KEGU-102483 format. One line per 2 residues: number of its first residue (from 1); their letters; for each residue x, y, z of N, C-alpha, C, O. Coordinates in steps of 0.05 Angstrom, whole numbers, plus 32768, in hexadecimal, padded with zeros to 4 digits. Layout:
REM KEGU-102483
NUM = A = X/Y/Z/X/Y/Z/X/Y/Z/X/Y/Z; ...
REM end
This chain:
REM KEGU-102483
1 = MT = 8874/8A9D/8953/8882/8A8E/8966/889E/8A87/895A/88A0/8A7E/8943; 88B3/8A8A/896B/88CC/8A87/8960/88D9/8A6D/896E/88CC/8A62/8980
3 = DI = 88EF/8A64/8965/88FD/8A4D/8970/8908/8A53/898B/890D/8A41/899B; 890C/8A6E/8992/8919/8A76/89AB/8904/8A77/89C0/88EF/8A83/89BE
5 = IP = 890B/8A68/89D6/88F9/8A68/89EE/88FB/8A83/89FC/8911/8A8A/8A04; 88E5/8A92/8A00/88E5/8AAB/8A0E/88F0/8AA8/8A2A/88ED/8A93/8A37
7 = KV = 88FE/8ABD/8A33/890A/8ABB/8A4F/88FA/8ACD/8A61/8904/8AE3/8A69; 88E2/8AC5/8A68/88D3/8AD3/8A7C/88C8/8ABE/8A90/88C8/8AA6/8A8A
9 = ST = 88BE/8AC7/8AA7/88B3/8AB4/8ABA/8896/8AAF/8AB4/8889/8AC0/8AA6; 888C/8A99/8ABE/886F/8A94/8AB9/885E/8AA8/8ACA/8847/8AAE/8AC4
11 = AA = 886A/8AB2/8AE0/885B/8AC6/8AF1/8859/8AE0/8AE0/8843/8AEB/8ADE; 886D/8AE9/8AD4/886C/8B02/8AC4/885A/8AFF/8AAD/884B/8B11/8AA6
13 = LT = 885B/8AE8/8AA0/8849/8AE1/8A88/882C/8AE1/8A91/881A/8AEC/8A83; 8826/8AD6/8AA8/880B/8AD6/8AB3/8802/8AF2/8AB9/87EB/8AF9/8AB3
15 = DA = 8813/8B03/8AC5/880C/8B1F/8ACA/8805/8B2E/8AB0/87F2/8B3D/8AAE; 8816/8B28/8A9B/8813/8B37/8A82/87F7/8B2D/8A76/87E9/8B3E/8A6C
17 = LG = 87F1/8B14/8A77/87D7/8B0B/8A6C/87C0/8B17/8A7B/87AB/8B1B/8A70; 87C5/8B1C/8A96/87B0/8B28/8AA5/87A9/8B44/8A9C/8793/8B4D/8AA2
19 = RL = 87BB/8B51/8A8F/87B7/8B6C/8A85/87AA/8B6B/8A68/879F/8B7F/8A5E; 87AB/8B54/8A5C/87A2/8B52/8A40/8788/8B44/8A3D/877A/8B49/8A2A
21 = TT = 8781/8B33/8A4F/8769/8B22/8A4D/875E/8B1A/8A69/876D/8B1A/8A7C; 8744/8B14/8A69/8739/8B0B/8A83/8739/8AEB/8A86/8731/8AE0/8A9A
23 = NR = 8743/8ADF/8A70/8745/8AC1/8A71/8759/8AB7/8A86/876E/8AC2/8A8A; 8751/8AA0/8A94/8765/8A93/8AA5/877B/8A88/8A92/8775/8A7C/8A7E
25 = AH = 8793/8A8D/8A9A/87A9/8A85/8A87/87BC/8A71/8A95/87CB/8A64/8A86; 87BD/8A6F/8AAF/87D2/8A60/8ABC/87C7/8A45/8AC6/87B0/8A41/8ACC
27 = IL = 87DA/8A31/8AC7/87D4/8A16/8AD1/87E9/8A11/8AE8/8801/8A14/8AE4; 87DE/8A0A/8B01/87F0/8A05/8B16/87F3/89E8/8B1C/87E5/89D7/8B11
29 = DL = 8805/89E2/8B2E/8809/89C9/8B3B/8811/89B4/8B27/880A/899C/8B2B; 8820/89BA/8B13/882B/89A7/8B00/8847/89A0/8B09/8856/89B0/8B14
31 = VS = 884F/8986/8B05/8868/897E/8B0A/8877/8974/8AF1/886A/8970/8ADC; 8890/896F/8AF3/88A0/8967/8ADB/88B7/8955/8AE2/88C3/8957/8AF8
33 = PT = 88BD/8943/8AD0/88D7/8934/8AD3/88F0/8945/8AD3/8905/893E/8ADE; 88ED/895C/8AC5/8903/896F/8AC2/88F9/898C/8AC9/88F5/899C/8AB7
35 = PG = 88F4/8992/8AE3/88E6/89AA/8AEB/88F6/89C4/8AE4/88EB/89DA/8AE4; 890F/89C2/8ADE/891E/89DA/8AD9/891C/89E2/8ABB/8926/89F7/8AB3
37 = RV = 890F/89D2/8AAB/890F/89D8/8A8E/88F5/89E8/8A88/88E0/89E4/8A94; 88F7/89F9/8A74/88E1/8A09/8A6A/88D4/89FC/8A52/88E1/89F1/8A40
39 = LY = 88B9/89FC/8A52/88AA/89F0/8A3A/889E/8A07/8A2C/8893/8A1A/8A39; 889F/8A06/8A11/8897/8A1C/8A00/888E/8A10/89E5/889D/8A01/89D8
41 = GK = 8876/8A17/89DC/886D/8A0F/89C2/8850/8A10/89BC/8841/8A16/89CE; 8848/8A0B/89A4/882B/8A0E/899C/881D/89F3/89A6/8827/89DD/89A4
43 = AI = 8804/89F8/89B0/87F4/89E4/89BA/87E8/89D1/89A4/87DE/89DB/8990; 87E9/89B8/89A8/87D7/89A5/899A/87CA/8995/89AF/87D6/8992/89C5
45 = TI = 87B2/898A/89AB/87A3/897F/89C2/8797/8964/89BC/878F/895D/89A6; 8797/8955/89D2/8786/893B/89D2/8775/893C/89EC/877E/8943/8A02
47 = QF = 875B/8933/89E8/874A/8932/8A00/8745/8915/8A08/873F/8904/89F7; 8748/8911/8A23/8742/88F7/8A2E/872A/88F9/8A3F/8725/890D/8A4D
49 = VP = 871A/88E3/8A3F/8700/88E2/8A4F/8701/88C8/8A5F/8712/88B7/8A59; 86F0/88C5/8A72/86EF/88AB/8A82/86E7/8894/8A6F/86D7/8897/8A5D
51 = FR = 86F4/887D/8A73/86F2/8866/8A63/86D4/885D/8A64/86C7/885D/8A79; 86CA/8854/8A4B/86B0/8847/8A49/86B1/8830/8A37/86B6/8832/8A1F
53 = QD = 86AC/8817/8A43/86AE/8800/8A34/869D/87FD/8A1B/86A4/87F1/8A07; 8685/880A/8A1D/8672/8807/8A07/8679/881B/89F1/866E/8819/89DA
55 = LY = 868A/882E/89F6/8692/8840/89E1/86AE/883A/89D6/86B4/8840/89BF; 86BD/882D/89E6/86DA/8829/89DE/86DE/8817/89C5/86D2/8802/89C2
57 = DA = 86F0/8821/89B4/86F8/8811/899C/8716/8814/899B/8720/882A/8997; 8723/87FF/899E/8741/8800/89A1/874E/880B/8986/8765/8815/8986
59 = QV = 8740/8809/8971/874B/8815/8958/8747/8833/8956/8754/8841/8946; 8735/883C/8966/872D/8859/8965/8739/8867/897E/8746/887C/897C
61 = HN = 8735/885D/8995/873B/886A/89AE/8756/8863/89B9/875A/8859/89CF; 876A/8868/89A8/8786/8862/89B1/8796/887C/89AD/8791/888C/899B
63 = FA = 87AA/887E/89BD/87BB/8895/89BE/87C9/889B/89A3/87C8/88B2/899A; 87D5/8887/8998/87E2/888B/897F/87D1/8898/8969/87DB/88A9/895B
65 = RF = 87B9/8890/8966/87A8/889B/8952/87A3/88B9/8956/87A4/88C9/8943; 879E/88BF/896F/8798/88DB/8973/87B2/88EC/8973/87B1/8904/896C
67 = FY = 87C7/88E0/897C/87E1/88EE/897A/87E8/88F7/895E/87EE/890E/895A; 87E6/88E4/894B/87EC/88EB/892F/87D8/88FE/8922/87DF/890E/8910
69 = KA = 87C0/88FC/892C/87AB/890F/8923/87B3/892B/892E/87B0/893F/891F; 87BC/892E/8946/87C4/8946/8952/87DA/8954/8945/87DA/896C/8943
71 = IA = 87ED/8944/893C/8807/894F/8930/8804/8952/8913/8817/895A/8905; 87EC/894D/8908/87EB/894B/88EA/87F4/8965/88DC/87FE/8964/88C6
73 = AG = 87F0/897C/88E9/87F8/8995/88DD/8815/899D/88E3/881F/89B2/88DA; 8823/898B/88F1/883F/8990/88FA/8843/898E/8916/8833/8997/8927
75 = AK = 885A/8980/891D/885E/8979/8939/8874/8989/8946/8874/898E/895E; 8889/8992/8934/88A0/899F/8941/8899/89B7/8952/888A/89C8/8949
77 = QS = 88A4/89B9/896A/889F/89D0/897C/8884/89CF/8987/887D/89E1/8996; 8873/89BC/8981/8858/89BB/898E/8859/89B1/89AA/886C/89A3/89B1
79 = VL = 8844/89B8/89BA/8842/89AE/89D4/8826/899F/89D4/8811/89A9/89CE; 8829/8985/89DB/8810/8974/89DC/8804/8979/89F8/8811/8975/8A0D
81 = VL = 87EA/8982/89F7/87DA/8988/8A0D/87C4/8973/8A10/87B3/8970/89FF; 87C6/8965/8A27/87B3/894F/8A2B/879D/8958/8A3F/87A2/895B/8A57
83 = GN = 8784/895B/8A36/876F/8961/8A47/8763/8948/8A53/875F/8934/8A44; 875C/8947/8A6D/8755/892E/8A79/873C/8933/8A8C/873F/8940/8AA1
85 = SG = 8725/8929/8A84/870E/892A/8A95/8709/8911/8AA4/86F4/890D/8AB0; 871D/88FE/8AA3/871A/88E6/8AB0/8728/88E6/8ACC/872F/88FB/8AD6
87 = PA = 872D/88CE/8AD8/873A/88CE/8AF3/8756/88DD/8AF1/8764/88DB/8ADD; 875B/88EA/8B07/8774/88FB/8B06/878C/88EC/8B0F/87A3/88F5/8B0B
89 = NV = 8789/88D4/8B1B/87A1/88C6/8B25/87AB/88AE/8B13/87BA/889D/8B1C; 87A1/88AE/8AFA/87AB/8899/8AE9/87BB/88A5/8AD1/87BB/88BD/8ACC
91 = SL = 87C9/8895/8AC5/87DD/889F/8AB0/87D1/88A4/8A96/87C0/8894/8A8C; 87D8/88BB/8A89/87D0/88BF/8A6D/87E6/88B7/8A59/87E2/88B9/8A41
93 = GG = 87FC/88B0/8A64/8811/88A7/8A53/882B/88A3/8A63/882E/88AD/8A79; 883E/8896/8A56/8858/8892/8A63/886F/8892/8A50/886D/889B/8A39
95 = GT = 8886/8888/8A58/889E/8888/8A47/889A/887C/8A2C/88A5/8887/8A18; 888C/8865/8A2A/8889/8857/8A10/8876/8868/89FE/887D/886F/89E8
97 = KL = 885F/886C/8A07/884A/887B/89F6/8855/8896/89EE/8852/889F/89D7; 8861/88A4/8A01/8869/88C0/89FD/8883/88C3/89EF/888C/88D9/89EA
99 = SR = 8890/88AC/89E9/88A9/88AE/89D9/88A2/88B9/89BD/88B5/88C0/89AE; 8889/88BA/89B5/8882/88C5/899C/8887/88E3/899B/888B/88EF/8986
101 = LQ = 8886/88F0/89B3/888D/890D/89B3/88AB/8911/89AC/88B1/8925/899F; 88BC/88FF/89B5/88D7/8900/89AF/88DC/88FA/8991/88EC/8908/8984
103 = NH = 88CF/88E7/8987/88D3/88DF/896B/88CA/88F7/8958/88D7/88FB/8943; 88B6/8905/895E/88AB/8919/894D/88B3/8936/8955/88A9/8949/894A
105 = KL = 88C6/8939/8969/88D2/8952/896F/88BE/8967/897A/88C0/897E/8973; 88AB/895D/898C/889A/8971/8999/88AB/897E/89AE/88C0/8974/89B7
107 = SG = 88A1/8995/89B6/88AE/89A4/89CD/88A7/8997/89E7/88B7/8998/89F9; 888F/898B/89E9/8888/897E/8A03/886C/897A/8A07/885D/8979/89F4
109 = LI = 8862/8977/8A1F/8847/896F/8A25/8840/897C/8A40/8851/897F/8A52; 8826/8984/8A42/881B/898C/8A5D/87FF/897E/8A5F/87F0/897B/8A4C
111 = TD = 87FA/8977/8A78/87E0/896B/8A80/87DE/896E/8A9E/87F2/896E/8AAC; 87C4/896F/8AA7/87C1/896E/8AC5/87BC/894F/8ACE/87B9/8949/8AE5
113 = GR = 87BB/893E/8AB8/87BB/8921/8ABF/87D7/8919/8AC6/87E9/8929/8AC6; 87DA/88FF/8ACC/87F3/88F5/8AD5/8801/88E7/8ABF/87F5/88DE/8AAB
115 = LR = 881C/88E4/8AC1/882D/88D6/8AAE/883D/88C0/8ABE/8841/88C3/8AD6; 8845/88AD/8AAF/8857/8898/8AB9/8873/889C/8AB0/8878/88AC/8A9E
117 = DF = 8886/888E/8ABD/88A2/888B/8AB2/88B1/88A6/8AB3/88BD/88AC/8A9E; 88B0/88B5/8AC8/88C0/88CD/8AC9/88DD/88C6/8AC3/88EA/88D6/8AB5
119 = GE = 88E8/88B1/8ACC/8903/88A9/8AC8/890B/88A8/8AAB/8922/88AD/8AA5; 88F7/88A1/8A9A/88FC/88A0/8A7D/88F7/88BC/8A71/8906/88C5/8A60
121 = LE = 88E1/88C9/8A79/88DB/88E2/8A6D/88EF/88F8/8A72/88F2/8909/8A61; 88FE/88F7/8A88/8912/890B/8A8E/8929/890B/8A7A/8939/891D/8A79
123 = HY = 892B/88F5/8A6B/8941/88F2/8A57/8939/88F9/8A3A/894A/88F9/8A28; 8920/88FF/8A36/8916/8908/8A1E/891B/8926/8A19/891D/8935/8A2C
125 = DP = 891D/892E/89FF/891F/894A/89F9/8906/8959/89FF/8908/896E/8A0A; 88ED/8950/89F9/88D6/895E/8A01/88D4/8961/8A1F/88DE/8951/8A2F
127 = VF = 88C6/8978/8A26/88C4/897F/8A43/88A6/8976/8A4D/8893/897C/8A3E; 88A4/896A/8A63/888A/8960/8A6C/8882/896D/8A86/8892/896E/8A99
129 = YC = 8869/8978/8A87/885E/8983/8AA0/8842/8975/8AA3/8833/8973/8A90; 883C/896A/8ABA/8824/895B/8AC0/881B/895D/8ADC/8829/8969/8AEC
131 = GG = 8805/8950/8AE2/87FA/8950/8AFD/8807/893F/8B11/8800/8940/8B29; 881C/892F/8B08/882A/891E/8B1B/8832/8904/8B0E/8828/88FD/8AF8
133 = ET = 8843/88F5/8B1C/884A/88DB/8B11/8839/88C6/8B1C/8830/88C8/8B33; 8835/88B1/8B0E/8825/889A/8B16/8832/8881/8B0A/8842/8882/8AF8
135 = VK = 8829/8869/8B15/8833/8851/8B0B/881E/8841/8AFE/8824/882D/8AF0; 8805/8848/8B01/87EE/883A/8AF5/87E7/8842/8ADA/87E2/885A/8AD6
137 = AG = 87E6/8830/8AC7/87DE/8837/8AAC/87C1/883E/8AAB/87B1/8833/8ABA; 87BA/8852/8A9A/87A0/885D/8A9A/878D/8850/8A84/8776/885A/8A80
139 = TA = 8797/883B/8A76/8788/8832/8A5F/876C/8828/8A65/875B/8828/8A54; 8767/881F/8A7E/874E/8815/8A86/873D/882B/8A93/8726/8827/8A9A
141 = DV = 8749/8842/8A95/873B/8858/8AA3/8734/8870/8A93/8720/887E/8A98; 8744/8876/8A7F/8741/888D/8A6E/8745/8885/8A50/8754/8872/8A4A
143 = MP = 8739/8894/8A3E/873F/888F/8A22/873E/88A9/8A12/872D/88BA/8A17; 8750/88AC/89FE/874F/88C3/89ED/8738/88C2/89DA/8731/88AD/89D0
145 = VA = 872B/88DA/89D5/8713/88DB/89C5/8714/88F1/89B0/8702/88F2/899E; 8727/8904/89B1/8727/891A/899E/8743/8927/899D/8753/8927/89B1
147 = AN = 8749/8931/8986/8762/893F/8984/875C/895C/8977/874A/895F/8966; 876E/8970/8980/876D/898B/8975/8752/8999/8978/8748/89A6/8966
149 = GP = 8748/8996/8990/8730/89A5/899A/8738/89B3/89B3/874E/89AF/89BD; 8726/89C4/89BE/872B/89D1/89D7/872D/89BB/89EE/871E/89A7/89EE
151 = VV = 8740/89C0/8A00/8741/89AE/8A17/8745/89C0/8A30/874A/89D8/8A2E; 8742/89B4/8A48/8745/89C2/8A61/875A/89B6/8A71/8759/899E/8A76
153 = VG = 876D/89C4/8A7A/8783/89BA/8A8B/8785/89CD/8AA3/8789/89E5/8A9F; 8781/89C3/8ABA/8784/89D3/8AD3/8771/89EB/8AD4/8778/8A01/8ADE
155 = GT = 875A/89E8/8AC8/8746/89FE/8AC9/874A/8A12/8AB3/873D/8A27/8AB3; 875D/8A0D/8AA2/8763/8A21/8A8C/875D/8A14/8A71/8765/89FD/8A6B
157 = TV = 874F/8A23/8A60/8748/8A19/8A45/8762/8A1B/8A33/8770/8A30/8A33; 8767/8A07/8A24/877D/8A08/8A10/8772/8A01/89F4/8763/89EE/89F0
159 = LP = 8779/8A13/89E2/8770/8A0F/89C7/8788/8A06/89B6/879E/8A0F/89BD; 8786/89F6/89A0/879C/89F0/898F/87A6/8A0B/8984/8796/8A1C/897C
161 = GD = 87C2/8A0F/8983/87CD/8A26/897B/87D5/8A3A/8990/87E4/8A4C/898B; 87C9/8A37/89A9/87D1/8A47/89BE/87F0/8A42/89C5/87FA/8A2D/89BF
163 = IV = 87FC/8A55/89D1/8818/8A52/89D9/8818/8A47/89F6/880B/8A52/8A07; 8826/8A31/89FA/882B/8A26/8A15/8847/8A2E/8A1F/885C/8A2A/8A12
165 = YA = 8847/8A39/8A36/8860/8A41/8A43/8860/8A37/8A5F/884E/8A3E/8A6F; 8873/8A26/8A67/8873/8A1B/8A82/888E/8A19/8A8B/88A2/8A14/8A7D
167 = DG = 888F/8A1E/8AA7/88A8/8A1A/8AB6/88A2/8A0C/8AD0/888B/8A02/8AD4; 88B5/8A0B/8AE3/88AF/89FD/8AFC/889A/8A0A/8B0D/8890/89FD/8B20
169 = AA = 8893/8A22/8B07/887E/8A2E/8B18/8861/8A2A/8B0F/884F/8A28/8B1F; 885E/8A2A/8AF4/8843/8A28/8AE8/8845/8A24/8ACA/885A/8A25/8ABD
171 = AV = 882E/8A1F/8ABF/882C/8A20/8AA0/8819/8A36/8A9A/8805/8A3A/8AA9; 881E/8A44/8A83/880E/8A5B/8A7B/8805/8A57/8A5E/8815/8A50/8A4C
173 = IV = 87EB/8A5B/8A59/87E0/8A57/8A3F/87DB/8A72/8A33/87CB/8A82/8A3E; 87E8/8A78/8A1C/87E6/8A93/8A11/87D8/8A91/89F6/87E1/8A83/89E3
175 = PA = 87C0/8A9E/89F4/87B1/8A9E/89DA/87C3/8AA7/89C4/87D0/8ABB/89C6; 87C3/8A98/89AE/87D5/8A9D/8998/87D5/8ABA/898D/87EA/8AC4/8985
177 = GL = 87BE/8AC8/898D/87BD/8AE2/8985/87C8/8AF6/8998/87CB/8B0E/8991; 87D0/8AEE/89B0/87DB/8B01/89C3/87F7/8AFA/89CA/8803/8B07/89DB
179 = AD = 8801/8AE6/89BC/881D/8ADC/89C3/8833/8AF1/89C3/8841/8AF4/89D7; 8835/8B00/89AD/884C/8B13/89AB/8849/8B28/89BF/885D/8B2F/89CC
181 = EA = 8830/8B33/89C3/882B/8B49/89D5/8831/8B3E/89F2/883E/8B4B/8A02; 8827/8B26/89F9/8828/8B1C/8A14/8845/8B18/8A1C/884C/8B20/8A33
183 = FQ = 8856/8B0C/8A0B/8871/8B06/8A13/8881/8B22/8A15/8892/8B25/8A27; 887C/8B34/8A04/8888/8B4E/8A07/8881/8B5D/8A21/8891/8B69/8A2F
185 = LA = 8866/8B5A/8A27/885D/8B69/8A3F/8867/8B5A/8A58/886B/8B66/8A6D; 886B/8B3E/8A56/8877/8B30/8A6D/8894/8B3A/8A71/889C/8B3E/8A88
187 = AD = 88A2/8B3E/8A5C/88BE/8B4A/8A62/88BC/8B65/8A6E/88CC/8B6C/8A7F; 88A9/8B75/8A66/88A5/8B8F/8A73/889D/8B8D/8A90/88A7/8B9C/8AA0
189 = VE = 888C/8B7A/8A96/8885/8B74/8AB1/889C/8B6D/8AC4/889D/8B75/8ADB; 88AF/8B5D/8AB8/88C7/8B56/8AC7/88D8/8B6E/8ACC/88E4/8B71/8AE1
191 = LE = 88DA/8B80/8AB8/88EA/8B98/8ABD/88DC/8BAB/8AD2/88E9/8BB8/8AE2; 88C1/8BAC/8AD2/88B2/8BBB/8AE6/88B7/8BAF/8B01/88BC/8BBE/8B14
193 = DA = 88B7/8B94/8B03/88BC/8B88/8B1F/88D8/8B8D/8B28/88DC/8B92/8B40; 88EB/8B8E/8B15/8907/8B94/8B1E/8909/8BB1/8B29/8917/8BB7/8B3C
195 = SF = 88F9/8BC3/8B1B/88F9/8BDD/8B23/88EC/8BE1/8B40/88F5/8BF1/8B51; 88D7/8BD2/8B44/88C9/8BD1/8B5E/88DC/8BC7/8B74/88DD/8BD2/8B8A
197 = VT = 88EC/8BB2/8B6E/8900/8BA8/8B82/8913/8BBE/8B8A/8919/8BC1/8BA1; 891C/8BCD/8B76/892F/8BE3/8B7C/8921/8BF9/8B8E/892C/8C03/8BA1
199 = SI = 8908/8BFF/8B87/88FB/8C14/8B96/88F5/8C0A/8BB1/88F6/8C1B/8BC3; 88EE/8BF1/8BB6/88E8/8BE7/8BD0/8901/8BE6/8BE1/88FF/8BE9/8BF9
201 = RD = 8919/8BE1/8BD5/8932/8BE1/8BE4/8938/8BFB/8BEF/8943/8BFE/8C04; 8930/8C10/8BDE/8936/8C2C/8BE7/8920/8C3B/8BF5/8923/8C52/8BFB
203 = ED = 8909/8C2C/8BFB/88F4/8C3B/8C08/88F9/8C42/8C26/8909/8C35/8C33; 88ED/8C57/8C2E/88F1/8C61/8C4A/88DA/8C57/8C5B/88C3/8C5F/8C58
205 = PK = 88E1/8C46/8C6F/88CB/8C3A/8C80/88BC/8C51/8C8E/88A4/8C4E/8C92; 88C9/8C66/8C96/88BC/8C7C/8CA5/88A7/8C89/8C93/8891/8C8F/8C9D
207 = TI = 88AD/8C8E/8C7B/889A/8C9A/8C69/8881/8C88/8C64/886A/8C91/8C63; 8887/8C6F/8C62/8870/8C5C/8C5E/885F/8C5B/8C76/8847/8C5A/8C74
209 = RA = 886B/8C5A/8C8E/885B/8C59/8CA7/884A/8C73/8CAA/8833/8C73/8CB3; 8856/8C89/8CA3/8848/8CA2/8CA6/8830/8CA2/8C92/881A/8CAA/8C99
211 = SI = 8835/8C98/8C79/881F/8C97/8C66/8808/8C86/8C6F/87F1/8C8E/8C6C; 880F/8C6F/8C7B/87F9/8C5D/8C85/87EA/8C6A/8C9B/87D2/8C69/8C9C
213 = RG = 87F8/8C77/8CAE/87EA/8C86/8CC3/87D8/8C9B/8CB9/87C1/8C9F/8CC3; 87E2/8CA9/8CA5/87D1/8CBE/8C99/87B7/8CB5/8C8D/87A3/8CC3/8C8F
215 = RE = 87B7/8C9C/8C81/87A0/8C91/8C75/878D/8C88/8C8B/8775/8C8A/8C88; 8799/8C7D/8CA1/8788/8C73/8CB7/8779/8C8A/8CC4/8763/8C86/8CCE
217 = V = 8786/8CA2/8CC6/8778/8CB9/8CD2/8762/8CC2/8CBE/8754/8CD6/8CC4
REM end
């Protein structure tokens, strides 16, 4: 992975991965305080589960502890991926808690859970994509329980070290071992699509109608 953000669409990257693997790779219906910005980086993960009073220990089940565990191997250019199996309409973090991403120079965050304080997050350098904005804190509803293990976001499995690539259309999870091939193939897909646009512009409607009639006969 380089410092340079690849210039391909998430649609082309999804098509490319469809040729390389049968894994679901895309995550839909995410929103962002800055929807025009592209997010790119290696995944680090934290898993949230529904809150349980008998299990909860404030010294153990707090975001700061799992955040620093997640970034122990390095934070720069990482994308924090929050897996949430708890309620979907409560917050996994907001401007205060997530200022740690700014402090440690992460590329950003994705989750299908909700975040608070879009007005603050839009001014941070990291890019945020999530399931929506909310105003209710989630501390009584969800709690973090693990860092740097597999998580699920939007029906897609994310492993630490996967490449996260997101824009206003979707997020795409690229297995680390396929990253170079996938991004190159995505660029090729975009060239193919451009060629198709040209051929469609020049196509002869009469020839196409005749071909269709021939198949119907």
